[in-house]
C-alpha positions in Angstrom: -1.2 8.2 -5.8 -0.6 9.6 -9.6 0.9 7.1 -11.5 1.0 8.9 -14.2 4.6 8.4 -14.3 4.5 5.0 -13.8 2.1 4.7 -16.8 4.7 6.4 -19.3 7.3 4.2 -18.4 5.1 1.3 -19.3 3.8 3.0 -22.4 7.9 3.6 -23.1 9.0 0.3 -23.0 5.9 -1.4 -25.2 6.4 0.7 -27.7 10.2 -0.3 -28.0 8.6 -4.1 -28.8 6.3 -2.5 -31.2 8.6 -0.1 -32.7 11.9 -3.1 -33.6 9.2 -5.8 -34.2 7.5 -6.8 -38.1 4.9 -8.5 -36.8 3.5 -6.6 -33.3 3.0 -9.5 -30.5 1.0 -10.1 -27.9 2.7 -8.9 -24.7 2.7 -10.5 -21.1 3.8 -8.1 -18.5 5.7 -10.4 -15.5 6.5 -9.4 -11.9 7.6 -10.9 -8.5 5.7 -10.1 -5.8 7.8 -7.2 -4.8 6.7 -5.3 -8.0 3.2 -6.6 -7.8 2.3 -3.7 -5.5 4.5 -0.9 -7.2 1.7 -1.9 -10.5 -1.2 -3.0 -8.7 -2.9 0.3 -9.2 -2.4 0.8 -12.6 -5.6 -0.8 -14.2 -6.5 -3.6 -16.8 -8.1 -1.3 -19.5 -4.5 0.8 -18.9 -2.3 -2.1 -19.8 -4.4 -3.4 -22.8 -4.1 0.2 -24.5 -0.4 -0.4 -24.0 -0.5 -3.7 -25.8 -0.2 -5.8 -22.4 -2.4 -8.9 -22.6 -2.2 -10.4 -19.1 -0.4 -9.8 -15.9 1.5 -13.2 -14.6 4.1 -13.6 -11.8 7.4 -14.6 -13.1 8.2 -18.4 -12.6 11.0 -20.3 -13.7 9.6 -23.1 -15.4 8.0 -23.2 -19.0 5.2 -22.4 -20.7 5.1 -22.6 -24.7 4.1 -18.8 -25.5 7.0 -18.0 -28.4 4.0 -16.1 -30.1 4.1 -13.1 -27.6 6.3 -11.0 -26.1 7.3 -10.5 -22.3 8.0 -6.9 -20.4 9.6 -8.6 -17.2 9.6 -5.6 -14.6 11.4 -7.3 -11.1 13.1 -6.8 -7.7 16.9 -7.9 -7.9 16.5 -10.2 -5.0 18.1 -13.8 -5.1 14.8 -15.6 -5.5 13.6 -13.4 -8.6 17.5 -13.7 -10.6 17.4 -17.7 -9.8 13.7 -17.7 -11.1 15.1 -15.7 -14.2 17.9 -17.3 -15.0 16.4 -20.7 -15.0 13.5 -19.1 -16.9 16.1 -18.0 -19.4 17.5 -21.4 -20.1 14.2 -23.1 -21.5 11.8 -19.5 -22.6 8.7 -19.3 -22.7 8.6 -16.1 -25.0 10.0 -14.7 -28.2 11.8 -11.3 -26.6 12.4 -10.0 -23.3 12.7 -6.7 -22.3 13.8 -6.7 -18.4 13.3 -4.0 -16.0 14.7 -3.7 -12.4 13.3 -1.4 -9.4 16.8 -0.6 -8.7 20.1 -0.4 -10.1 22.1 -3.6 -10.5 25.1 -4.7 -10.4 27.9 -6.5 -13.3 27.9 -9.7 -11.4 23.7 -9.9 -11.5 24.3 -8.7 -14.9 26.5 -11.5 -16.2 24.7 -14.6 -14.5 22.2 -13.1 -16.8 24.0 -12.8 -19.6 25.0 -16.5 -19.0 21.4 -17.9 -19.0 20.2 -16.0 -22.0 21.7 -19.0 -24.4 19.2 -18.3 -27.0 20.4 -14.6 -27.1 16.2 -13.4 -26.0 16.9 -10.2 -24.2 16.4 -7.3 -26.2 17.5 -5.0 -23.1 18.2 -4.3 -19.7 16.8 -1.6 -17.9 17.0 0.0 -14.1 14.8 2.1 -12.9 13.9 3.3 -9.3 11.5 1.6 -7.6 12.8 1.7 -4.5 9.2 1.8 -2.2 6.3 -0.2 -1.9 3.0 1.1 -2.4 0.9 -0.8 0.5 -2.7 1.2 -0.1 -3.2 4.0 -2.5 -2.7 6.0 0.1 0.4 4.7 1.4 3.8 3.4 0.9 7.0 1.6 2.8 10.3 1.2 2.1 11.4 -1.9 0.4 14.7 -1.6 2.9 13.7 -0.7 6.2 17.2 0.8 6.2 17.3 3.3 3.2 14.5 5.7 3.9 16.3 8.5 1.7 16.2 5.7 -1.0 13.0 4.7 -1.3 11.5 9.4 -0.7 13.3 10.6 -3.0 12.2 7.8 -5.3 9.0 8.0 -4.5 9.2 11.7 -5.4 10.6 11.3 -8.5 8.1 8.9 -9.6 5.3 10.7 -9.1 7.1 14.4 -10.0 6.5 16.1 -6.6 9.1 18.7 -5.3 7.6 19.3 -2.3 8.5 22.2 0.6 9.8 20.0 4.0 8.2 20.2 7.8 10.8 18.4 9.9 10.0 17.5 13.6 13.5 18.4 15.5 12.4 17.2 18.6 13.0 13.5 17.5 14.9 10.8 19.1 17.1 10.1 16.3 19.5 12.8 14.6 19.4 10.6 11.3 16.2 12.3 10.3 18.0 15.6 10.0 20.6 13.7 7.9 17.8 12.9 5.8 16.2 16.6 4.8 19.9 17.4 3.4 20.3 14.8 1.5 16.2 15.2 -0.2 16.9 19.2 -0.8 19.5 18.3 -3.2 17.1 15.8 -4.8 14.3 17.7 -5.5 15.4 21.4 -6.1 13.1 24.0 -6.7 10.2 23.5 -4.3 7.4 23.0 -6.4 5.7 25.2 -4.1 2.0 22.8 -4.4 2.7 19.8 -2.3 4.4 19.3 1.7 6.7 16.5 3.0 6.4 16.1 6.6 9.0 14.1 8.3 8.2 12.7 11.6 9.6 10.3 14.1 7.1 7.7 15.4 7.9 8.8 18.8 5.6 12.0 18.5 2.7 9.6 18.6 3.5 6.2 20.7 0.0 5.0 21.0 -2.2 5.2 18.1 -0.2 1.9 16.9 -1.9 -0.1 19.7 -4.8 0.4 18.2 -6.2 -3.0 16.7 -6.9 -2.4 13.0 -10.6 -2.5 11.9 -10.1 -2.1 7.9 -10.2 -4.9 5.8 -6.8 -4.5 4.7 -5.9 -3.5 8.0 -6.9 -6.5 9.9 -4.9 -8.8 6.7 -1.4 -6.9 8.6 -3.1 -7.2 11.9 -3.6 -11.1 11.4 -0.1 -11.5 9.8 -2.6 -12.5 6.7 -0.7 -11.0 4.1 0.5 -13.9 2.6 -3.1 -14.0 1.3 -2.7 -11.8 -1.2 0.4 -13.0 -2.3 -1.7 -16.5 -2.9 -4.0 -14.7 -5.0 -0.7 -12.7 -7.2 0.1 -16.7 -8.5 -3.9 -17.3 -8.8 -3.6 -14.2 -11.7 -5.4 -12.2 -9.0 -4.4 -9.2 -6.7 -5.3 -6.9 -4.5 -5.6 -4.0 -7.9 -7.3 -0.8 -6.0 -8.8 0.3 -9.3 -11.1 -2.3 -9.7 -14.3 -1.7 -7.9 -15.4 -3.5 -5.4 -11.5 -3.9 -4.1 -11.5 0.1 -4.1 -14.9 -0.4 -2.2 -14.3 -2.5 0.7 -10.4 -2.2 1.2 -11.0 0.7 4.2 -14.7 -0.6 5.4 -14.8 -2.2 8.7 -14.8 -6.1 8.3 -18.7 -6.2 9.8 -19.5 -3.9 6.5 -17.5 -5.2 4.2 -18.3 -8.8 4.6 -22.3 -7.6 3.8 -20.8 -5.5 1.1 -18.7 -9.3 -0.7 -22.2 -11.7 0.5 -24.3 -9.3 -1.1 -22.1 -8.8 -4.0 -21.4 -12.7 -4.5 -24.9 -13.6 -4.4 -25.8 -11.1 -7.3 -23.2 -11.5 -9.3 -23.8 -14.9 -9.0 -27.5 -14.5 -9.9 -26.1 -12.8 -13.3 -23.8 -15.0 -13.9 -26.5 -18.0 -13.9 -29.0 -16.0 -15.5 -26.3 -15.3 -18.5 -25.3 -18.8 -19.0 -28.6 -20.0 -19.6 -29.8 -17.5 -22.4 -26.8 -18.0 -24.3 -27.8 -21.7 -23.7 -31.3 -21.0 -25.0 -29.9 -18.6 -27.9 -27.7 -21.3 -28.9 -30.4 -24.1 -28.9 -32.7 -22.5 -30.6 -30.4 -21.3 -33.1 -30.7 -17.6 -32.2 -29.9 -14.0 -33.4 -25.6 -13.6 -33.5 -26.0 -10.1 -33.0 -27.7 -11.2 -29.7 -25.2 -14.0 -28.6 -22.4 -11.7 -29.5 -23.7 -9.4 -26.9 -24.8 -12.2 -24.5 -21.6 -13.8 -25.0 -19.7 -9.8 -24.3 -21.7 -9.3 -21.2 -20.8 -12.5 -19.9 -17.0 -11.8 -20.5 -16.8 -8.6 -18.5 -19.0 -10.4 -15.6 -16.9 -13.0 -15.9 -13.7 -10.9 -14.5 -16.2 -8.9 -11.8 -16.9 -12.6 -10.8 -13.6 -13.3 -10.2 -12.4 -10.4 -7.7 -15.7 -10.9 -5.9 -15.1 -14.6 -5.6 -10.9 -13.2 -4.5 -12.5 -10.5 -2.2 -14.8 -13.6 -0.9 -11.9 -15.8 0.2 -9.7 -13.2 1.7 -12.5 -11.9 3.9 -13.6 -15.9 4.8 -10.1 -16.4 5.6 -9.7 -13.6 7.7 -13.1 -14.4 10.0 -11.2 -17.7 10.7 -8.8 -15.9 12.1 -10.3 -13.1 14.2 -12.4 -15.9 15.6 -9.2 -17.9 16.6 -8.0 -15.0 18.3 -11.2 -13.3 20.1 -12.6 -16.8 20.3 -15.8 -14.7 22.1 -17.9 -11.7 20.8 -18.0 -9.9 23.5 -13.6 -10.0 23.8 -14.0 -9.3 20.0 -16.4 -6.4 20.9 -14.0 -5.0 23.8 -10.8 -5.0 21.0 -12.4 -2.8 18.5 -14.1 -0.4 21.0 -11.2 0.9 21.6 -11.1 3.0 18.5 -13.9 4.8 20.2 -14.0 4.7 24.1 -13.2 2.2 27.0 -12.6 2.5 30.5 -9.1 0.8 31.0 -9.2 -0.9 34.5 -11.6 -3.5 32.8 -9.4 -4.4 30.8 -6.3 -6.7 31.3 -3.9 -8.0 28.4 -0.3 -6.4 27.0 -1.6 -4.5 24.5 -3.5 -2.8 27.4 -0.9 -2.5 29.9 1.5 -1.0 27.4 -1.2 1.2 26.1 -1.7 2.4 29.8 1.9 3.0 30.6 2.2 5.2 27.6 -0.9 7.6 29.3 1.1 7.5 32.6 -2.4 5.1 34.2 -0.4 2.2 34.7 2.8 3.1 37.3 3.7 -0.3 37.9 3.9 -1.7 34.9 7.1 -3.6 33.8 7.3 -2.2 31.0 7.4 1.8 32.2 10.9 2.7 32.1 11.4 1.3 28.6 8.3 3.2 27.3 9.3 6.5 28.9 12.1 6.9 26.4 10.4 6.9 23.6 7.1 7.9 24.1 7.0 11.2 26.9 6.2 14.8 26.6 9.9 16.0 25.2 8.7 14.1 21.6 5.2 15.5 21.1 4.5 17.7 18.7 1.2 19.0 19.1 0.2 21.4 21.7 0.2 20.9 25.2 -3.6 21.2 25.3 -4.3 19.6 22.2 -2.8 15.9 23.4 -4.0 15.3 26.8 -7.3 16.3 25.4 -6.5 13.3 23.0 -5.8 11.7 26.2 -8.8 12.8 28.2 -11.2 12.2 24.7 -9.7 7.8 25.9 -11.0 8.3 28.7 -14.4 9.9 28.1 -17.1 8.7 26.1 -16.2 10.8 23.2 -14.7 10.0 19.5 -10.4 9.4 19.9 -8.8 11.5 17.4 -5.1 10.6 16.7 -2.6 13.0 16.7 -1.3 12.5 13.2 -5.0 13.9 11.8 -4.8 16.7 14.7 -1.7 17.2 12.6 -3.0 17.4 9.2 -5.9 19.8 10.9 -3.0 21.9 12.4 -1.2 21.9 8.8 -5.1 22.9 6.9 -4.8 26.1 9.2 -1.2 26.9 8.0 -1.9 26.7 5.2 -4.8 29.2 5.7 -2.3 31.7 8.2 0.7 31.1 6.6 1.6 30.6 9.8 3.1 27.9 11.4 2.1 27.5 15.1 3.8 24.2 16.1 6.5 25.0 18.3 8.4 21.4 16.9 7.8 21.0 13.6 10.0 23.7 11.6 10.0 24.4 8.1 13.7 23.3 6.4 13.1 23.7 2.8 10.8 25.8 0.3 7.3 28.3 2.0 4.2 28.3 3.3 1.9 27.8 0.6 -1.0 26.1 -1.3 0.0 23.3 -0.8 -2.8 19.9 -1.9 -0.4 17.4 -1.8 1.0 16.7 2.0 3.3 13.4 1.9 3.5 12.6 5.8 6.9 10.3 6.3 6.8 8.5 10.2 10.7 7.2 10.5 10.0 3.7 12.8 7.1 2.5 10.9 3.2 3.5 10.1 0.1 2.1 11.6 -2.7 0.9 9.4 -5.2 2.5 12.0 -2.9 6.4 11.1 -4.3 5.3 7.4 -7.4 4.3 7.8 -8.1 8.0 9.6 -6.5 9.7 6.9 -8.7 8.4 4.1 -11.6 9.1 6.3 -10.0 12.9 6.5 -9.6 13.3 3.1 -13.3 12.3 2.0 -14.0 15.7 4.4 -10.8 17.6 2.7 -11.8 17.1 -0.7 -9.2 19.5 -1.8 -6.2 17.3 -0.1 -4.3 14.1 -1.1 -2.5 13.0 2.0 -0.4 9.8 1.6 1.6 8.1 4.5 5.0 6.5 4.5 7.2 4.6 7.0 9.9 2.7 7.1 7.4 -0.5 7.4 4.2 -1.1 8.4 3.1 -2.1 12.2 1.6 -4.3 13.6 1.6 -5.2 17.7 4.2 -7.7 17.7 7.2 -5.7 15.9 5.7 -2.3 17.3 6.2 -4.0 20.9 9.8 -4.8 20.0 10.5 -1.2 19.0 9.1 0.4 21.6 11.1 -2.6 24.3 14.0 -2.2 22.4 
């Protein structure tokens, strides 16, 4: 994901402080739970270059930090506005610049102005961040009913003007209107990026497969609140950090082994450095050596904080998995769904719905409801490709989801300049040398798909693929959509 535009916005606002202060002050960057996910891709090194001392969450309580200024980047939800107004009545910082991630109304402005009794606010701005980043390859709507705002904001902030493919056999008419709105926004096409707008009905099966990536499992077991916990502890899933970047797409077993090993290595190094610093101090050692040791320890402290937090995330996640699966055999059954399985040997609600989609469970109570959204009329791949996918589920071959078959086909379209997909129509732009592909799925996306796309991009380095949707699907909310 290109974050250069977001970085430039931050740089411009931090410059405002420096240009209007007689003495340069430290800057605290204050966010809420929604905006944290937007800026989590900006590294600490970048923040230091902007003059930002640290990132912290918005609180209504007082901390004496009048030696510094505050750059707030928050959403105008009720909680954040209330916390901000309480905070301003007893301000912790010298001056405030407030950025909202969407347009605010006069009522909110009036409420903030009334609370600013010490006249600490330097200025208030709004910038169109209408999306929430889940991983570096994945984003969703802040409001699942505002797809246009989400996509146009994402394209604007990433400076993209894509050609557009639209699924023509969608079960909703809204996607056609969505394309017409976007065409007015992105003119002219840049010929290097492609936006594919799909309906969730194009593949009803893949969202039912259990997640294997660490981040996917956090969603699968509804443990995303763990990340909120670490935000409050001034730690968050920063994908620029080396170990987070390494493990977020790993399966649970590999991630557990990796982070346990790193934790042991770092703990050992940390104790060793502490001992060296202690000996140097006790024996009046060389000052240069002491400074070098202290610097090394400071760097290791940052790495240790990250690894300790990730270790806790994985430990908490493992407890949830034990609760859910109870036995090693049950765990194995679910996770083998990624490869092959014998449909007749497994029984549970998820499996029953999967069988319905594959037309292998004619007696199910779900059949009539599911067939409305998951049938051959709504598939975008050629007949043979789709049934090749089904056959792979019944035989001992690796499952390849339709989204990957679609990417392989788009890669072929790019090379041949011929659109071979019957149900994908080029609505805007040209078939050209796309290197950035945005896949938008109305109805929601699965982190299983995100994981497969991540792996596909590792093999096809010439492409950058980002998946977006109205929400992140887990089994419960996807089942509700299927059966509504």
